[in-house]
C-alpha positions as CSV (number, residue, x, y, z in Angstrom):
1,M,23.0,10.5,2.8
2,G,19.5,9.4,2.0
3,T,18.0,5.9,2.3
4,W,18.1,5.4,-1.5
5,S,21.9,6.0,-1.5
6,N,22.2,2.7,0.5
7,L,20.4,0.8,-2.2
8,A,21.2,2.5,-5.5
9,G,24.6,0.8,-5.9
10,L,23.4,-2.7,-5.3
11,K,24.4,-4.9,-8.2
12,L,22.1,-7.1,-10.1
13,N,22.3,-9.3,-13.2
14,V,19.1,-9.9,-15.1
15,D,19.0,-12.9,-17.5
16,A,15.3,-13.6,-17.8
17,V,11.8,-12.3,-17.0
18,D,8.6,-14.3,-16.6
19,L,5.1,-13.3,-15.6
20,V,2.7,-15.3,-13.5
21,P,-1.0,-14.4,-13.3
22,L,-2.8,-14.4,-9.9
23,S,-6.5,-14.0,-9.2
24,L,-8.8,-14.2,-6.3
25,R,-12.6,-14.2,-6.5
26,V,-13.7,-12.2,-3.6
27,S,-17.4,-12.2,-4.3
28,A,-19.9,-12.8,-7.1
29,R,-19.2,-9.2,-8.3
30,F,-15.5,-8.8,-7.7
31,S,-12.4,-10.7,-8.7
32,R,-8.9,-9.3,-8.0
33,P,-6.2,-10.0,-10.7
34,T,-2.5,-9.3,-10.2
35,T,0.7,-10.4,-12.0
36,L,3.9,-11.6,-10.4
37,I,6.9,-10.2,-12.1
38,R,9.9,-12.5,-11.7
39,L,13.4,-11.4,-12.7
40,S,16.1,-14.1,-12.8
41,G,19.9,-14.0,-12.9
42,C,22.9,-15.8,-11.4
43,G,20.7,-18.6,-10.1
44,E,18.5,-16.3,-8.1
45,R,15.0,-14.9,-8.6
46,G,13.5,-11.6,-7.5
47,V,9.7,-11.1,-7.4
48,G,7.5,-8.1,-7.5
49,E,3.7,-7.7,-8.1
50,D,1.9,-5.6,-10.6
51,V,-1.2,-4.3,-8.9
52,C,-3.1,-2.6,-11.7
53,W,-6.8,-3.3,-11.0
54,D,-8.0,-3.8,-14.6
55,A,-8.0,-7.4,-15.8
56,G,-7.4,-6.3,-19.4
57,D,-4.4,-4.3,-18.3
58,Q,-3.0,-7.4,-16.6
59,Q,-3.6,-9.5,-19.6
60,G,-2.0,-6.9,-21.8
61,L,1.2,-7.0,-19.7
62,R,1.5,-10.7,-20.1
63,Q,0.8,-10.7,-23.8
64,A,3.0,-7.7,-24.7
65,S,6.4,-8.0,-26.5
66,I,8.4,-6.0,-24.0
67,E,12.1,-5.4,-24.5
68,W,13.0,-6.1,-20.9
69,P,16.4,-4.7,-19.7
70,R,18.9,-7.6,-19.4
71,G,22.5,-7.8,-18.4
72,E,24.5,-6.2,-15.6
73,F,23.2,-3.2,-13.7
74,D,23.0,-1.6,-10.3
75,L,19.6,-0.6,-9.1
76,A,20.0,3.0,-10.2
77,S,21.0,2.2,-13.7
78,F,18.3,-0.5,-14.0
79,S,15.7,2.2,-13.1
80,V,17.2,4.4,-15.8
81,A,17.1,1.6,-18.3
82,L,13.4,1.0,-17.5
83,T,12.6,4.6,-18.4
84,G,13.2,3.9,-22.1
85,V,11.0,0.8,-22.2
86,D,7.3,0.7,-23.2
87,L,5.8,-1.2,-20.2
88,N,2.2,-0.4,-20.9
89,D,1.4,-2.3,-24.1
90,R,-1.7,-0.1,-24.6
91,S,-3.4,2.8,-22.9
92,L,-3.8,1.8,-19.3
93,Q,-7.2,2.4,-17.7
94,Q,-5.8,4.8,-15.2
95,P,-2.7,7.1,-15.3
96,A,-1.7,5.9,-11.8
97,Y,-1.3,2.4,-13.2
98,R,2.0,3.4,-14.8
99,D,3.4,3.8,-11.3
100,Y,1.8,0.6,-10.1
101,R,3.5,-1.4,-13.0
102,R,6.8,0.4,-12.4
103,W,6.6,-0.5,-8.7
104,G,6.1,-4.2,-9.6
105,I,9.2,-4.3,-11.7
106,E,11.4,-2.2,-9.5
107,S,10.5,-4.1,-6.4
108,A,11.4,-7.3,-8.2
109,A,14.7,-5.7,-9.1
110,L,15.4,-4.8,-5.5
111,D,14.5,-8.4,-4.4
112,L,16.8,-9.9,-7.0
113,A,19.7,-7.5,-6.1
114,L,19.4,-8.4,-2.4
115,R,19.2,-12.1,-3.1
116,Q,22.3,-11.9,-5.4
117,A,24.1,-10.0,-2.6
118,G,23.0,-12.5,0.0
119,R,21.5,-9.8,2.2
120,S,18.1,-8.7,3.5
121,L,16.6,-5.2,3.1
122,A,16.9,-4.7,6.8
123,Q,20.6,-5.6,6.8
124,V,21.4,-3.2,4.0
125,L,19.4,-0.3,5.6
126,E,20.8,-1.2,9.0
127,R,17.2,-1.1,10.5
128,T,15.7,-3.6,13.0
129,P,12.3,-4.9,11.9
130,A,9.6,-4.3,14.5
131,P,6.3,-6.1,15.1
132,V,3.7,-4.6,12.6
133,R,0.4,-3.4,13.9
134,F,-2.1,-3.8,11.2
135,V,-5.8,-3.0,10.5
136,A,-8.5,-4.8,8.6
137,S,-9.7,-2.7,5.8
138,T,-13.2,-2.9,4.4
139,S,-16.2,-1.1,3.0
140,L,-19.4,-1.5,5.0
141,G,-21.7,-1.5,2.0
142,D,-24.6,0.6,0.8
143,P,-26.8,0.5,2.8
144,P,-24.1,0.1,5.5
145,R,-24.0,-2.9,7.7
146,L,-21.7,-3.8,10.6
147,D,-21.9,-7.6,10.1
148,R,-18.3,-7.9,8.8
149,V,-16.9,-5.7,11.6
150,E,-18.8,-7.6,14.3
151,T,-17.7,-11.0,12.8
152,L,-14.0,-10.0,12.9
153,V,-14.3,-8.5,16.4
154,R,-15.6,-11.9,17.6
155,R,-13.0,-13.9,15.7
156,V,-9.8,-11.9,16.2
157,P,-9.1,-10.4,19.7
158,G,-7.9,-6.9,19.5
159,V,-8.7,-6.4,15.8
160,R,-8.7,-2.8,14.5
161,F,-10.2,-1.3,11.3
162,K,-9.7,1.1,8.4
163,L,-13.2,1.7,7.0
164,D,-14.4,3.5,3.9
165,A,-17.0,6.2,4.8
166,N,-20.3,6.4,3.0
167,P,-22.8,9.2,2.8
168,G,-25.4,6.7,4.0
169,W,-23.8,6.6,7.5
170,S,-26.5,8.1,9.7
171,Q,-25.8,9.4,13.2
172,E,-27.4,6.3,14.6
173,F,-25.1,4.0,12.5
174,L,-22.0,6.0,13.6
175,D,-23.0,5.8,17.2
176,R,-23.2,2.0,16.9
177,L,-19.8,1.9,15.2
178,A,-18.3,4.2,17.8
179,A,-19.5,1.9,20.6
180,L,-17.3,-0.9,19.2
181,Q,-14.2,1.2,19.8
182,V,-12.2,-0.5,17.0
183,V,-11.6,2.2,14.3
184,D,-8.2,3.5,13.6
185,V,-8.7,5.1,10.2
186,I,-11.7,6.4,8.2
187,D,-11.1,6.8,4.4
188,F,-13.4,9.4,2.8
189,K,-12.0,8.7,-0.7
190,G,-12.6,12.3,-1.5
191,A,-9.2,12.9,-3.1
192,Y,-9.7,10.4,-5.9
193,K,-10.2,11.9,-9.4
194,G,-11.5,10.0,-12.4
195,T,-11.7,6.6,-10.7
196,P,-14.6,4.2,-10.0
197,V,-14.3,5.1,-6.2
198,D,-14.5,8.9,-6.5
199,T,-16.6,10.2,-3.7
200,P,-18.1,13.7,-3.7
201,P,-17.3,16.2,-1.0
202,D,-19.6,16.0,2.0
203,A,-18.8,18.4,4.8
204,A,-21.7,17.2,6.9
205,L,-20.4,13.6,6.8
206,Y,-16.9,14.7,7.6
207,R,-18.1,16.5,10.7
208,R,-20.3,13.6,11.9
209,V,-17.4,11.2,11.5
210,A,-14.8,13.5,13.1
211,E,-17.0,14.2,16.1
212,T,-18.3,10.7,16.7
213,L,-15.0,8.9,16.2
214,P,-12.6,11.3,17.9
215,E,-9.6,9.0,17.8
216,A,-9.7,8.1,14.1
217,V,-7.3,9.3,11.5
218,L,-9.3,11.0,8.7
219,E,-8.0,10.0,5.3
220,D,-8.5,11.7,2.0
221,P,-11.3,14.2,2.5
222,A,-12.0,16.4,-0.4
223,W,-10.4,19.7,0.5
224,T,-12.6,22.4,-1.1
225,D,-13.8,25.9,-0.3
226,D,-17.0,24.2,1.1
227,T,-15.2,21.6,3.2
228,A,-12.1,23.5,4.5
229,A,-13.9,25.3,7.3
230,T,-15.3,22.0,8.5
231,L,-11.9,20.2,8.3
232,V,-9.6,22.9,9.8
233,P,-10.4,22.0,13.5
234,Y,-9.4,18.4,12.7
235,R,-6.3,19.1,10.7
236,E,-4.0,17.2,13.1
237,R,-6.0,14.1,12.3
238,L,-6.1,14.4,8.5
239,A,-4.1,12.0,6.3
240,W,-3.5,11.8,2.6
241,D,-3.1,8.9,0.3
242,A,-4.5,9.1,-3.2
243,P,-2.8,12.4,-4.2
244,I,0.7,11.3,-2.9
245,H,3.1,10.0,-5.6
246,A,6.3,11.9,-4.7
247,V,7.7,14.4,-2.2
248,E,6.4,17.2,-4.4
249,D,2.9,16.0,-3.8
250,I,3.3,16.2,-0.1
251,E,4.7,19.7,-0.4
252,A,1.7,20.7,-2.6
253,L,-0.9,19.9,0.1
254,P,-2.8,22.8,1.6
255,F,-0.7,22.5,4.8
256,Q,2.0,20.2,6.1
257,P,0.2,17.0,7.0
258,R,0.3,15.2,10.3
259,W,-0.2,11.8,8.5
260,I,0.7,10.2,5.2
261,N,-0.4,6.8,4.0
262,M,2.7,5.4,2.4
263,K,1.4,3.2,-0.4
264,P,4.6,2.1,-2.3
265,S,2.9,1.3,-5.6
266,R,1.7,4.9,-5.9
267,F,5.4,6.1,-5.9
268,G,6.5,3.7,-8.8
269,R,10.2,4.1,-8.5
270,L,12.2,2.9,-5.5
271,E,14.1,6.2,-5.4
272,T,10.9,8.2,-5.2
273,L,9.5,6.0,-2.4
274,F,12.6,6.1,-0.2
275,D,13.0,9.9,-0.8
276,A,9.4,10.3,0.6
277,Y,10.3,8.2,3.6
278,D,13.2,10.4,4.3
279,Y,11.2,13.6,3.8
280,C,8.5,12.5,6.2
281,T,11.1,11.5,8.8
282,R,12.9,14.9,8.5
283,H,9.6,16.9,8.8
284,G,8.0,14.9,11.6
285,I,5.2,13.5,9.5
286,A,3.8,10.3,10.9
287,M,3.4,7.4,8.5
288,Y,1.3,4.3,8.1
289,G,1.4,1.7,5.3
290,G,-1.1,1.0,2.6
291,G,-1.7,-1.7,0.0
292,Q,-3.5,-2.5,-3.2
293,F,-5.1,-5.8,-2.4
294,E,-1.9,-7.7,-3.2
295,L,-2.3,-11.4,-3.5
296,G,1.4,-12.6,-3.5
297,E,4.9,-11.4,-2.7
298,G,3.8,-7.7,-2.9
299,R,1.8,-8.1,0.3
300,L,4.9,-9.4,2.2
301,Q,6.9,-6.5,0.8
302,I,4.6,-3.8,2.1
303,Q,4.5,-5.6,5.5
304,T,8.3,-5.5,5.4
305,L,8.4,-1.8,4.7
306,A,6.0,-1.2,7.6
307,A,8.2,-3.2,9.9
308,L,11.2,-1.1,9.0
309,F,9.6,2.4,8.8
310,H,6.3,2.7,10.7
311,A,5.5,-0.5,12.5
312,D,3.4,1.0,15.4
313,A,0.7,2.6,13.3
314,G,-2.7,1.7,11.7
315,N,-1.0,-0.1,8.8
316,D,-3.4,-1.3,6.1
317,V,-1.3,-4.3,5.4
318,A,-3.3,-7.2,6.9
319,P,-2.3,-10.7,5.8
320,V,-3.9,-12.0,2.6
321,E,-6.2,-14.3,4.7
322,Y,-8.2,-11.2,5.4
323,H,-9.2,-10.9,1.7
324,R,-11.6,-13.9,2.2
325,I,-12.1,-14.4,5.8
326,A,-14.8,-17.1,5.4
327,D,-12.1,-19.4,3.8
328,H,-10.0,-19.5,7.0
329,E,-10.7,-21.1,10.3
330,T,-8.2,-18.8,12.1
331,L,-6.9,-15.4,11.1
332,P,-3.5,-13.9,12.1
333,S,-3.8,-11.3,14.8
334,S,-2.0,-8.0,15.1
335,P,0.8,-7.3,15.6
336,R,2.5,-9.4,13.0
337,I,5.9,-10.6,14.2
338,P,8.8,-10.6,11.8
339,V,11.4,-13.3,11.9
340,T,14.6,-11.4,12.6
341,Q,17.1,-14.3,13.2
342,D,18.4,-16.0,10.2
343,A,16.3,-13.7,7.9
344,R,16.5,-14.9,4.3
345,P,18.1,-12.6,1.7
346,G,15.7,-10.5,-0.3
347,F,13.1,-7.7,0.0
348,A,10.4,-9.5,2.1
349,L,10.8,-10.7,5.6
350,D,9.5,-14.0,6.9
351,W,6.7,-13.9,9.6
352,K,5.9,-15.9,12.6
């Protein structure tokens, strides 16, 4: 019996849907929009978060005339009902956004079903939440600078990082970074296709990073004829994120991976996500969690999944305070401790 089988039969009653915009101005050039999706029924409310990155797509969701499924369901039949609903309003900016939106709705449905049942996700899955080790995730700019890393090292004892690599990283820069001994994951962003963050293959960069940061997991290199020979010696450290939307995508990789970044929004459907969790467990594939710059309930939900499935890893699920560190006098430190006694019903755990 798979994990999904424990959830598929949960009953839920949906009476109403409302959408709440969220936004965070991170810098003069970047504002992050999301939308909370709130499903209500039987005096309870379940919340998910649409994490599409385009502000126009978020506005389109809130303005669309969507025929939301209403009435009595279980989680499996609610998912089936969603399949026949146009949730996109217009052509979304990226094909992956369809899964992001679907995840926002299905995670709200799971939250509502659990609240209506008076149970937490941990209780239904019979798993004990563990303290979540998390990393701070950031780009170091172009040209690269270590200011943000050094600031967080001073402010948060024991902080660890997931960093976006850049072709401008010289050997001198890498040596300075390595001397800090704070890097868990390097993201090459070489597996993205047709997005604003696409990064060309760079075998020389891959080799410099792998050799200079020998403990770091190496995420999403571009696997090509030119880079494969460079990457093969480091295959036990390679991880995949952007290409992974289902078990079939894991099976289609050039070899069975050692690591997978489990980013729930990429999977879209609850069934698809939990099937991938089960697959990785059966095949001995290590997992760590990833997010999409969630601003609300979605951030707590990915922290909860990390607590249940891969707590002791370089989880890219840092609390929302890390989105704008200058606004906070103190920042939560890793690991993040879940409240396990008297846990409230629903998807997301409370945290100490």
